[in-house]
C-alpha positions in Angstrom: -53.1 129.9 91.2 -50.9 128.9 88.4 -50.1 130.0 84.8 -53.1 129.5 82.6 -51.6 127.5 79.8 -48.4 125.3 79.6 -47.4 123.4 76.5 -44.1 121.7 75.7 -42.5 122.3 79.0 -38.8 122.2 79.2 -37.3 119.0 80.7 -35.1 119.2 83.7 -33.2 115.9 84.3 -29.9 117.0 82.7 -29.2 118.6 86.0 -27.5 115.3 86.8 -24.7 116.7 84.7 -25.1 120.1 86.3 -24.7 118.5 89.7 -21.4 116.7 88.8 -20.2 119.9 87.4 -21.0 121.8 90.4 -19.1 119.3 92.5 -16.0 120.0 90.6 -16.5 123.8 90.6 -16.9 123.8 86.9 -19.8 125.4 85.0 -22.7 123.2 84.3 -23.1 122.3 80.4 -26.9 121.9 80.6 -29.9 123.0 82.7 -33.6 122.8 82.8 -34.1 123.4 79.1 -32.3 120.3 78.2 -33.7 117.0 77.2 -34.3 113.9 79.3 -35.6 114.9 82.6 -38.8 115.2 84.7 -41.0 116.4 81.8 -43.6 118.9 82.3 -46.5 119.0 80.0 -49.5 121.0 78.9 -52.7 122.0 79.8 -53.3 124.9 79.6 -53.8 126.1 82.5 -50.3 124.8 83.3 -53.1 121.1 85.6 -54.5 120.9 85.7 -52.1 120.1 88.5 -49.6 117.3 89.2 -51.2 114.6 91.1 -54.4 116.4 91.1 -57.4 114.6 91.5 -60.1 113.7 94.2 -58.6 113.6 97.5 -61.3 111.3 98.9 -61.6 107.6 98.6 -64.0 106.0 96.2 -63.1 102.4 96.8 -66.3 101.7 98.7 -68.6 99.1 97.1 -71.5 99.9 99.3 -74.6 99.6 96.9 -76.4 101.9 99.1 -74.1 104.8 98.4 -73.1 104.6 94.7 -71.3 107.4 92.8 -73.8 110.0 91.7 -73.7 113.1 89.5 -74.3 115.3 92.4 -75.0 118.9 91.0 -74.5 122.2 92.8 -75.3 125.6 91.4 -74.8 129.2 92.8 -73.2 132.5 92.2 -69.9 134.3 92.7 -69.8 138.1 93.3 -67.3 140.6 94.3 -67.8 142.3 97.7 -69.4 145.5 96.2 -72.1 143.2 94.4 -70.5 143.5 91.0 -70.0 140.6 88.6 -66.5 139.0 88.5 -66.4 139.8 84.7 -64.2 136.6 84.0 -64.3 133.0 84.8 -63.6 132.0 88.5 -62.2 128.7 89.2 -64.1 126.4 91.7 -62.2 123.8 93.6 -63.2 121.0 96.0 -60.8 120.5 99.0 -61.2 117.5 101.1 -59.6 116.9 104.6 -57.0 119.5 103.9 -55.8 117.5 100.8 -54.9 118.8 97.3 -57.7 120.7 95.6 -59.7 119.1 93.0 -60.8 121.5 90.2 -64.5 121.2 89.6 -65.1 123.9 86.9 -65.6 127.6 86.3 -68.2 130.2 86.6 -69.3 132.0 83.6 -68.2 135.8 83.3 -71.4 136.9 85.3 -70.4 134.5 88.3 -73.0 131.9 87.8 -72.1 128.3 88.0 -73.5 124.7 87.6 -71.1 121.9 88.7 -71.4 118.2 88.7 -69.2 117.2 91.6 -66.6 114.4 90.9 -66.7 114.6 87.2 -63.6 113.6 85.5 -62.0 116.8 84.0 -59.4 116.7 81.5 -56.4 117.4 83.6 -52.8 116.4 83.9 -52.3 113.8 86.4 -48.4 112.9 86.3 -46.6 114.2 89.3 -43.7 115.3 87.3 -45.7 117.8 85.3 -45.8 121.3 86.4 -49.2 123.0 87.2 -51.1 125.7 85.4 -54.2 127.8 86.3 -56.6 126.7 83.6 -56.0 123.3 82.1 -59.3 122.0 82.7 -61.3 120.9 79.6 -64.7 122.2 79.7 -66.1 119.0 78.3 -66.0 116.6 81.2 -66.5 112.9 80.4 -68.1 111.1 83.1 -68.1 110.4 86.7 -69.8 111.0 90.1 -69.2 111.1 93.8 -70.5 109.3 96.8 -72.4 111.3 99.4 -70.0 109.9 102.1 -67.0 111.2 100.3 -68.2 114.8 100.7 -68.0 114.4 104.5 -64.9 116.5 104.9 -65.2 118.6 101.8 -65.4 122.4 101.2 -66.0 124.3 97.8 -63.7 127.3 97.4 -63.6 130.0 94.7 -60.3 131.0 93.3 -59.7 134.5 91.9 -56.4 136.4 91.8 -56.3 139.1 94.5 -59.4 137.9 96.2 -60.4 135.4 98.8 -63.7 134.0 100.0 -65.0 131.8 102.8 -65.2 128.1 101.9 -68.6 126.5 101.5 -69.0 123.3 103.3 -70.3 120.4 101.2 -70.5 117.9 104.1 -74.2 117.8 104.3 -75.2 118.1 100.6 -77.1 115.1 99.3 -78.1 113.8 95.8 -81.6 115.1 96.0 -80.9 118.4 97.9 -81.7 121.7 96.4 -78.5 122.1 94.2 -78.4 126.0 94.9 -75.7 126.6 97.6 -76.1 130.5 97.4 -73.7 133.2 96.7 -69.9 133.2 97.4 -68.6 136.7 98.0 -65.1 137.4 97.0 -63.1 139.9 99.3 -60.2 142.0 98.0 -56.8 140.9 99.6 -54.1 143.4 100.5 -52.6 145.9 98.2 -52.1 144.2 94.8 -51.3 146.4 91.9 -52.1 143.9 89.2 -55.5 142.9 87.9 -57.0 139.6 86.7 -60.0 141.7 85.3 -58.9 144.3 82.9 -60.3 147.9 83.6 -60.9 148.3 79.8 -63.7 145.7 79.8 -66.1 148.0 81.3 -65.7 150.5 78.5 -66.2 148.0 75.6 -69.3 148.6 73.4 -72.1 146.2 73.6 -71.3 144.5 70.3 -67.8 144.0 71.5 -68.9 142.5 74.7 -71.3 140.2 72.9 -68.6 138.9 70.7 -66.2 138.4 73.6 -68.8 136.4 75.6 -69.6 134.4 72.7 -65.9 133.6 72.1 -65.6 132.5 75.7 -68.6 130.0 75.3 -67.0 128.6 72.2 -63.6 128.1 74.0 -65.7 126.2 76.8 -66.8 124.0 73.8 -63.3 123.7 72.5 -64.4 125.3 69.2 -61.1 127.3 69.0 -61.3 128.5 65.5 -64.7 129.9 65.9 -63.8 131.5 69.1 -60.8 133.0 67.5 -63.1 134.8 65.0 -65.3 136.2 67.8 -62.4 137.5 69.7 -61.0 139.2 66.5 -64.4 140.8 66.0 -64.4 142.2 69.6 -61.0 143.7 69.3 -62.0 145.1 65.8 -64.9 146.8 67.4 -62.9 148.0 70.4 -59.0 147.8 69.9 -58.5 148.6 73.7 -60.3 145.6 74.8 -57.5 144.1 76.7 -59.3 140.8 77.9 -60.4 140.0 74.3 -56.8 140.4 73.1 -55.7 138.1 75.9 -58.3 135.5 75.0 -57.4 135.9 71.3 -53.6 135.1 72.1 -54.7 132.2 74.4 -56.8 130.7 71.5 -53.8 131.4 69.0 -51.3 129.8 71.4 -53.5 126.7 71.8 -53.6 126.2 68.1 -49.9 126.4 67.7 -49.9 130.1 66.3 -47.2 131.3 68.8 -46.1 134.3 66.8 -49.7 135.6 66.4 -50.2 134.8 70.1 -47.3 137.0 71.2 -48.6 139.9 69.1 -52.1 139.6 70.8 -50.6 139.4 74.2 -48.6 142.4 73.5 -51.7 144.3 72.3 -53.5 143.3 75.5 -50.8 144.7 77.6 -50.6 148.0 75.4 -54.3 148.3 76.2 -54.0 147.6 80.0 -50.4 147.3 81.5 -51.7 146.1 84.8 -53.4 143.3 83.4 -51.7 140.2 84.6 -52.8 137.4 82.3 -51.0 138.5 79.0 -47.8 138.6 81.1 -48.5 134.9 81.8 -49.0 134.1 78.4 -45.8 135.6 77.2 -43.8 133.9 79.9 -45.2 130.4 78.9 -44.4 130.9 75.1 -40.9 132.1 76.1 -40.4 129.1 78.5 -41.3 126.6 75.7 -39.0 128.4 73.4 -36.1 128.4 76.0 -35.9 132.3 75.9 -34.7 132.5 79.6 -34.4 136.3 79.8 -37.8 136.8 78.5 -39.2 134.3 81.0 -37.2 136.1 83.8 -38.6 139.5 82.7 -42.3 138.5 82.1 -42.4 136.5 85.3 -40.8 139.4 87.2 -43.6 141.5 86.0 -46.3 139.0 87.3 -44.7 138.7 90.7 -44.5 142.6 91.0 -48.2 143.0 90.1 -49.4 140.2 92.3 -46.9 138.8 94.9 -49.6 136.5 96.6 -51.5 134.5 93.9 -48.9 133.2 91.4 -46.6 130.6 92.7 -46.2 129.6 89.1 -44.6 132.8 88.3 -41.9 132.2 91.1 -41.4 128.7 89.8 -40.8 129.9 86.2 -38.7 132.8 87.4 -36.5 130.3 89.5 -36.0 128.1 86.4 -35.1 131.0 84.1 -32.6 132.5 86.6 -31.0 129.1 87.0 -30.5 128.8 83.2 -29.1 132.3 83.3 -26.9 131.3 86.2 -28.4 133.9 88.5 -28.4 131.6 91.4 -29.4 134.1 94.1 -32.5 135.2 92.4 -33.2 131.5 91.3 -33.0 130.4 95.0 -35.2 133.3 96.3 -37.9 132.7 93.7 -38.0 128.9 94.3 -38.3 129.3 98.1 -41.1 131.8 97.6 -42.9 129.4 95.2 -42.6 126.8 98.0 -44.3 129.2 100.5 -47.2 129.8 98.3 -47.6 126.1 97.3 -48.0 124.7 100.9 -50.1 121.8 99.2 -47.3 120.7 97.1 -49.3 121.2 94.0 -46.2 121.4 92.0 -43.5 119.1 93.2 -41.2 120.2 90.7 -40.3 123.3 92.7 -38.4 121.1 95.3 -36.5 119.7 92.3 -35.5 123.0 91.0 -34.5 124.3 94.4 -32.4 121.2 94.9 -30.4 122.0 91.7 -30.1 125.6 92.6 -28.6 124.5 96.0 -26.2 122.0 94.3 -25.0 124.7 92.1 -24.3 126.8 95.1 -22.3 123.9 96.7 -24.9 123.6 99.5 -25.2 119.7 99.0 -26.9 119.1 102.4 -29.8 121.4 101.4 -29.8 120.1 97.9 -30.2 116.5 99.0 -33.0 117.5 101.5 -34.9 119.2 98.4 -34.5 116.2 96.3 -35.7 113.8 99.1 -38.8 116.0 99.4 -39.3 116.0 95.8 -39.3 112.0 95.8 -41.5 112.0 98.9 -44.1 114.3 97.4 -43.9 112.8 94.0 -42.8 109.2 94.3 -44.3 108.2 90.9 -42.9 111.0 88.9 -41.9 109.8 85.5 -38.1 110.3 86.1 -38.1 109.4 89.8 -35.3 106.7 89.3 -32.9 109.3 87.7 -33.6 111.9 90.4 -32.8 109.1 93.0 -29.5 108.6 91.1 -28.8 112.2 91.3 -29.6 112.2 95.0 -27.3 109.3 95.5 -24.3 111.3 93.9 -25.1 114.3 96.2 -25.4 112.1 99.4 -22.0 110.5 98.3 -20.5 114.2 98.2 -22.0 115.0 101.6 -20.7 111.9 103.2 -17.2 112.4 101.6 -17.1 116.0 103.0 -18.1 114.9 106.4 -15.2 112.3 106.6 -12.6 114.4 105.0 -10.4 116.2 107.6 -10.8 120.0 107.2 -7.5 122.0 106.9 
């Protein structure tokens, strides 16, 4: 899972200067916050993901198997039978490829999805991913039955896992109900993606909160803001409502107000992870690197398993702060949690960290991997130039007699 919202991400390409500076053992004059590099962009729900899209082929022109709006419905519950209490992401995975976000449940766990619809997601490989960048107003699309042959549906909720549901035999005219997906708690995770305070909110506060969520799904952000304000007015300790209020404020370019709402959410429930994400993203956009490091550290502490985005931002922040040891550790952990290469930028950041540490062989390997995973990234030509400079340094060191 990734951070819910990313907007105005900092650029990274100025590390070309940083590499040259590292080669001469001088401090680099610029870093990931400088202009000109592989840009990262918004969603919200930082993808949603670079290069994200259906992993199946739709080039067949067989008229007997046209793309269709295949609908599936069902429910997601926790292992004790309770409702999730928040939206759960549903992804389609085909043949072990990258996940394709299909949509979300409602807070009660119910869902109705049209497979293959074109969601409003970021598609450029140079953009960093987030957890919730899907527009709830899909435009069009469909999928061929044959394209589901190697596909599963999975539910994604921080701190939980569930068995995937096979879509291989699902047909256009089948009963759309695929049943109930049960989420099982993973390991010891201190943080929560569902605030404990939600259960204590009065009925009227709950009603306003759920109405606000529905308005967000319809992209009616100003109306949603009023509902969330109503919810926290009724119940000031409603951490989830404070978080959603902050998210809406951030989406509508009211960062100062969003900061305050996120802080109120944390004050109401210090183990609720989402507002720490929100604060990290605002600080990232503003280049406040110590704040990014601190808030992402908190996310990593609360849940070490589900947030590769937190490790990614922590790596970038520590690189900017010239804390190269923590930057490398966070980048490597981000890679472990991102086995599907959802965010190719991690390889790029690790390469720059290693170059700063004079490990040019490792840096070259990381940049090669970045270009392999994201060959069409917007600034791939500049990254190739950086790689060439590093490879020249590696070759020069290999041919220079050692004292």
